[in-house]
C-alpha positions in Angstrom: 45.1 4.1 29.0 46.4 1.5 31.3 43.8 -0.8 30.8 43.7 0.1 27.1 47.5 -0.8 27.0 46.8 -4.0 28.4 44.2 -5.2 25.9 46.7 -3.8 23.3 49.8 -5.9 24.8 47.7 -9.1 24.7 46.6 -8.5 21.0 50.1 -7.8 19.8 51.4 -10.9 21.5 49.0 -12.9 19.4 51.1 -13.7 16.3 48.3 -13.3 13.5 51.1 -12.9 10.7 50.5 -14.5 7.1 52.0 -17.7 7.9 50.2 -18.3 11.2 46.7 -17.0 10.3 43.7 -15.1 12.3 42.5 -18.2 14.1 43.7 -17.2 17.6 43.2 -13.6 17.2 39.8 -14.0 16.2 39.1 -16.2 19.2 40.2 -13.6 21.5 38.2 -10.9 19.9 35.3 -13.2 19.7 35.6 -13.8 23.7 36.0 -10.0 24.0 33.1 -8.9 22.1 30.7 -11.4 23.7 31.8 -10.4 27.1 30.8 -6.9 26.2 27.1 -8.2 25.2 27.8 -8.1 21.3 26.7 -10.7 18.8 29.4 -12.3 16.6 29.7 -14.4 13.7 32.9 -16.4 12.5 33.6 -17.0 8.9 36.6 -19.4 8.1 38.7 -19.8 4.9 42.0 -20.9 3.7 45.0 -19.4 2.4 47.9 -21.4 1.3 46.5 -24.2 3.5 46.7 -22.2 6.6 43.2 -21.7 8.3 42.0 -17.9 8.4 39.1 -16.4 10.1 36.7 -13.3 9.6 35.0 -12.0 12.8 31.8 -9.9 12.4 30.5 -8.0 15.6 26.9 -6.4 15.7 24.6 -5.4 18.3 21.7 -6.7 16.2 21.7 -9.4 13.2 23.2 -8.6 10.0 19.5 -8.5 8.6 18.8 -5.2 10.5 18.7 -1.7 9.4 22.7 -1.1 9.5 23.8 0.3 6.1 27.4 1.0 7.4 30.4 -1.2 7.9 33.6 -0.7 10.0 36.6 -2.9 8.8 39.7 -3.6 10.3 42.1 -6.5 9.2 43.6 -8.5 11.7 46.4 -10.3 10.1 50.1 -8.9 9.9 53.2 -9.4 7.8 55.6 -11.8 9.0 58.0 -10.2 11.5 61.3 -10.6 9.9 64.4 -10.4 11.8 63.9 -10.3 15.4 67.2 -8.7 16.3 65.9 -5.5 14.6 63.1 -4.8 17.1 65.3 -3.3 19.6 62.2 -1.1 20.9 60.2 -4.3 22.1 63.4 -6.3 23.7 63.9 -8.1 20.3 60.5 -9.6 20.2 58.0 -8.1 17.9 55.1 -9.6 20.0 56.2 -7.9 22.8 54.0 -4.6 23.0 56.2 -1.8 24.4 55.6 1.5 25.7 58.3 4.3 24.8 57.7 7.8 25.1 54.2 8.3 23.6 54.0 5.3 21.4 53.0 1.7 21.7 55.6 -0.4 19.9 54.9 -3.9 18.4 54.1 -5.8 15.2 50.6 -4.8 14.1 50.6 -1.7 16.5 49.9 0.8 13.5 47.7 -1.6 11.2 44.4 -3.1 11.8 44.7 -5.0 15.1 44.9 -2.1 17.4 42.1 -0.1 15.4 40.0 -3.1 15.6 40.0 -2.6 19.2 39.5 1.0 19.1 36.4 0.3 17.0 35.0 -2.2 19.5 35.5 -0.1 22.6 33.9 2.8 20.9 30.8 0.8 20.4 30.9 -0.7 23.9 31.0 2.9 25.0 27.5 3.6 23.1 26.2 0.2 24.4 27.0 0.9 27.9 25.1 4.4 27.5 22.0 2.5 26.2 22.6 4.1 22.9 21.6 2.2 19.7 24.4 0.8 17.4 23.6 0.7 13.6 27.2 -0.1 12.6 28.6 -3.6 12.0 32.1 -4.3 12.7 34.2 -6.8 10.7 37.6 -8.0 11.4 39.1 -9.6 8.4 41.8 -11.7 7.2 44.0 -11.6 4.0 45.1 -8.1 3.7 48.6 -9.3 2.9 47.4 -11.9 0.5 44.8 -10.8 -1.6 42.3 -9.4 0.7 40.4 -12.9 0.7 38.8 -12.1 3.9 36.8 -9.1 2.7 35.9 -11.0 -0.6 34.8 -13.6 1.7 32.4 -11.4 3.7 30.9 -9.8 0.7 29.7 -13.2 -0.8 27.4 -13.2 1.8 26.6 -9.8 3.0 27.1 -7.4 -0.1 23.6 -6.1 -0.1 23.4 -5.0 3.3 25.8 -2.1 3.2 26.0 1.4 1.3 29.2 2.8 3.3 32.2 1.5 4.8 35.0 3.0 6.9 38.2 1.1 6.5 41.2 0.8 9.0 44.3 2.2 7.3 47.3 4.2 9.0 46.5 8.0 8.1 47.4 10.2 11.1 43.5 10.2 11.3 42.8 11.8 8.0 40.2 10.5 5.9 41.6 8.6 2.6 39.2 9.4 -0.1 41.8 8.1 -3.0 44.0 5.3 -3.1 46.4 3.6 -5.8 45.5 0.4 -7.2 47.5 -2.8 -6.9 48.7 -5.6 -9.4 50.0 -8.7 -8.4 52.3 -10.2 -11.0 53.9 -13.5 -11.2 56.5 -14.4 -14.0 57.6 -18.2 -14.6 61.3 -18.6 -16.5 61.7 -22.2 -17.5 65.2 -23.8 -17.6 66.0 -25.0 -21.2 66.2 -28.7 -21.5 69.8 -28.6 -22.1 70.4 -26.9 -19.1 68.3 -29.1 -17.0 70.5 -32.0 -18.1 73.9 -30.3 -17.5 72.2 -29.3 -14.0 71.4 -32.9 -13.0 74.6 -34.2 -14.4 76.5 -31.6 -12.3 74.7 -32.4 -9.1 75.5 -36.1 -9.3 79.1 -35.3 -9.9 81.6 -35.8 -7.1 83.6 -32.8 -8.5 80.7 -30.4 -8.5 82.0 -26.8 -7.2 79.8 -24.0 -6.8 80.2 -20.2 -5.5 77.1 -18.8 -3.6 76.5 -15.2 -2.2 74.1 -13.7 0.2 72.6 -10.2 -0.6 71.4 -7.8 2.2 68.7 -5.3 1.7 66.3 -3.2 3.8 63.1 -4.7 4.5 59.9 -2.3 3.9 56.7 -1.8 2.4 56.9 -0.7 -1.5 55.2 2.4 -0.8 58.6 4.3 -2.1 60.8 1.5 -2.9 64.4 2.4 -3.0 65.5 0.2 -5.9 69.1 -0.1 -4.6 67.9 -1.4 -1.1 65.9 -4.3 -2.4 68.1 -7.4 -2.0 66.7 -9.2 -4.9 67.6 -6.2 -7.1 71.2 -6.3 -5.7 71.3 -9.7 -6.9 70.2 -9.5 -10.2 72.7 -6.4 -10.8 75.5 -8.8 -9.5 74.1 -11.6 -11.8 74.6 -9.0 -14.6 78.3 -8.4 -14.0 79.1 -12.2 -14.4 80.3 -13.9 -17.6 77.4 -15.3 -19.7 76.5 -19.0 -19.6 77.0 -19.7 -15.9 74.7 -22.6 -14.4 72.3 -21.4 -11.9 72.0 -24.1 -9.3 69.8 -22.1 -6.9 68.2 -18.8 -6.2 65.9 -17.5 -3.3 65.1 -14.0 -2.1 62.2 -12.3 -0.2 59.1 -13.6 1.4 56.2 -11.8 0.2 55.2 -10.3 -3.3 54.3 -7.1 -1.8 57.2 -6.5 0.6 60.8 -5.1 -0.3 63.0 -8.0 0.4 65.5 -8.0 3.2 67.6 -10.9 2.1 68.5 -12.9 -1.3 70.7 -15.8 -2.2 72.4 -17.2 -5.4 74.4 -20.2 -6.1 76.3 -20.7 -9.4 78.5 -23.6 -10.7 82.0 -22.3 -11.2 82.9 -24.1 -14.4 79.4 -24.1 -15.8 79.0 -23.0 -19.4 75.5 -23.0 -21.0 74.7 -21.5 -24.5 71.0 -21.0 -23.6 71.0 -19.9 -20.0 68.1 -19.2 -17.7 70.1 -16.5 -16.2 70.3 -14.5 -19.5 66.5 -14.8 -19.6 66.1 -13.6 -16.1 68.4 -10.6 -16.8 66.5 -9.8 -20.0 63.2 -9.5 -17.9 64.8 -7.6 -15.1 66.0 -5.0 -17.5 62.4 -4.5 -18.9 61.2 -4.1 -15.3 64.0 -1.4 -14.8 63.3 0.4 -17.9 59.5 0.2 -16.9 60.2 1.9 -13.4 62.2 4.5 -15.0 59.2 5.2 -17.2 56.9 5.3 -14.1 58.8 8.4 -13.0 57.4 10.3 -16.0 53.9 9.9 -14.9 53.4 12.4 -12.0 50.6 11.8 -9.8 49.8 14.6 -7.5 49.1 14.1 -3.9 50.7 10.6 -3.7 53.9 9.3 -1.9 55.8 8.8 -4.2 54.0 10.9 -6.8 54.3 8.1 -9.7 53.6 4.5 -10.2 56.1 1.9 -8.6 57.2 -1.7 -9.3 58.7 -4.0 -6.8 60.1 -7.7 -7.1 59.2 -9.2 -3.6 59.9 -12.8 -4.2 62.4 -14.9 -6.3 62.9 -18.6 -6.1 64.2 -21.5 -8.1 61.8 -24.4 -8.2 62.4 -27.8 -10.0 62.9 -26.7 -13.6 61.9 -22.8 -13.5 62.6 -19.6 -11.8 59.5 -17.8 -10.5 59.5 -14.1 -9.7 56.4 -12.5 -7.7 56.1 -8.8 -7.6 53.7 -6.1 -7.4 53.0 -2.7 -9.3 51.1 0.4 -7.7 48.8 2.4 -10.3 47.4 5.6 -9.0 43.9 7.1 -10.2 45.4 9.3 -12.7 46.7 6.5 -14.8 44.0 5.4 -17.3 43.3 1.7 -18.0 44.6 2.1 -21.6 48.1 3.0 -20.2 48.1 0.6 -17.5 47.2 -2.0 -20.1 50.0 -1.0 -22.4 52.6 -1.4 -19.4 51.4 -4.8 -18.8 51.5 -5.7 -22.3 55.3 -4.5 -22.4 56.0 -6.9 -19.6 54.2 -9.8 -21.5 56.2 -8.9 -24.8 59.5 -9.2 -23.0 58.3 -12.5 -21.3 57.2 -13.9 -24.6 60.4 -13.1 -25.9 62.4 -14.8 -23.2 60.1 -18.0 -23.2 58.6 -16.8 -19.9 55.2 -16.9 -18.8 53.4 -13.6 -17.0 50.3 -14.2 -14.9 48.4 -11.4 -13.4 47.4 -13.0 -10.1 45.3 -10.1 -8.9 44.2 -6.6 -9.8 42.7 -4.0 -7.4 41.8 -0.9 -9.3 42.5 2.4 -7.7 39.7 4.6 -6.5 38.8 8.3 -5.9 35.9 9.8 -4.3 35.2 13.4 -4.7 35.1 15.9 -1.7 31.5 16.4 -2.8 30.6 12.7 -2.3 27.9 12.3 0.4 29.8 10.0 2.4 32.9 12.1 2.5 31.1 15.3 3.4 29.1 13.5 6.1 32.2 12.0 7.6 34.0 15.5 7.7 30.6 17.0 9.3 30.4 14.5 12.0 33.9 15.2 13.4 33.8 19.1 13.1 33.3 19.1 16.8 36.5 17.3 17.6 39.8 19.2 18.4 42.6 18.9 15.9 43.2 19.4 12.3 41.1 16.5 10.6 41.3 16.3 6.8 41.3 14.2 3.5 44.4 12.6 2.1 45.5 10.1 -0.6 47.2 6.7 0.2 50.0 5.1 -1.9 48.7 1.9 0.1 45.8 -0.4 -1.3 43.0 -1.5 1.2 39.9 -3.2 1.7 38.3 0.1 0.7 39.7 -0.6 -3.0 37.7 -3.8 -3.2 34.5 -2.3 -1.5 34.4 0.8 -3.8 34.7 -1.8 -6.8 31.6 -3.5 -5.4 29.7 -0.3 -5.1 30.1 0.3 -1.7 31.3 3.6 -1.1 34.4 3.4 1.3 37.0 5.6 2.8 39.9 4.6 4.9 40.9 6.0 8.2 43.3 5.4 11.2 45.8 6.3 13.6 49.5 6.2 13.1 51.5 6.7 9.9 52.6 4.1 7.1 55.5 5.5 5.4 58.9 4.4 7.3 56.8 2.4 9.9 54.6 -0.4 8.7 56.1 -3.6 7.5 59.5 -2.4 9.3 61.0 -3.3 12.6 59.9 -1.3 15.5 56.4 -0.5 14.1 54.6 1.9 16.4 51.7 4.2 16.9 51.2 7.4 18.7 49.0 6.8 22.0 47.2 10.2 21.4 46.1 9.6 17.9 44.8 6.2 19.2 42.8 8.2 21.6 41.5 10.6 19.0 40.5 7.8 16.6 38.6 6.2 19.3 36.7 9.4 20.0 36.1 9.9 16.1 34.8 6.2 15.9 32.3 7.3 18.9 31.2 10.4 17.1 30.8 8.4 14.0 28.7 5.7 15.6 26.4 8.4 16.9 26.1 10.2 13.9 25.1 7.3 12.0 22.3 6.5 14.2 20.7 10.0 13.9 
């Protein structure tokens, strides 16, 4: 484990967060895979002006008989407040051992899982065994999964099955929620912009500001009251109507429960048609929708109902923009999903706002009788410990692959709830060893 930890320590030390990109981590894995004797290919893309890279690792060219794809995403969320990472000496990129776990940003998600898969492939290669699986390290899990889409543009027809990295305590995830990426734009009225510009140029301009603190988390089971943006809107709803909104900013990513939010208002402002009233009208509609979601139980998921999260709110030149996500379990019909989206759209139209669906990844659900699911469970029967199937409240590359006709299940060491997207993210060393053993068994089974 000492050499494995040295690999893990180096991998976690490389910042591959959304804002930094995956160039450096791909370069590292490219050198490592080639030193093991594998062929590699790099694909490049851009997300919000930041260069991103996929890495493809194989023992043969992609045109070979390999029809199974291993997928691990190499990007992470941004680390948030360093002072909360007390298990890593207040540095999220300083991998640390504590008890039986490795702590650090990305420990429980795709980066360490990619290492486990690569080392499993190396084990077979060192024994002279054939490797008929292709390994993909992708970018964009946290921003639309652009990496897997980029890969499929060139390689879709080569693969029938896929095993995708996802923390699951080493269960096979055969069913997963869908994810909707929503953007709402609320413009200032002309009168309001005139007043705002006039006030900003006045020497007697007085404002009040307030900072709201929440708890950063992945919106698997968002606590509505711990969302800093929700706290800000609740506060705004208690103030007199017609206040002039000077500035507003909260959150960093549509798919993360925001930790902080900030608002600034003119003390003596009085606007007949205020953007704050339209903003609150939309917020109230979202709250009502969240309450309705709880009436639609979805067995086996945590939470067992759909969820909605406002992850980003920001004032721009002459408008407020909200960015959020909605999780839709497989039991929710397309008709019901469409009716919920329509409810939000009607409210936005009433408030002179614009709703855009930026991305939609449908849910998936594979039967236990599915050939790939049955084969996966049969392959690992020889290993100790309970191995089972489960459902996931997170969206992954498996959603994209299943939609494209490639049967995919998700699997990985570690746990998601209360761990990933939070300070002191960690993964149990024993479950990492088990997942690596499972990958070796899986590789051998594929080659039979």
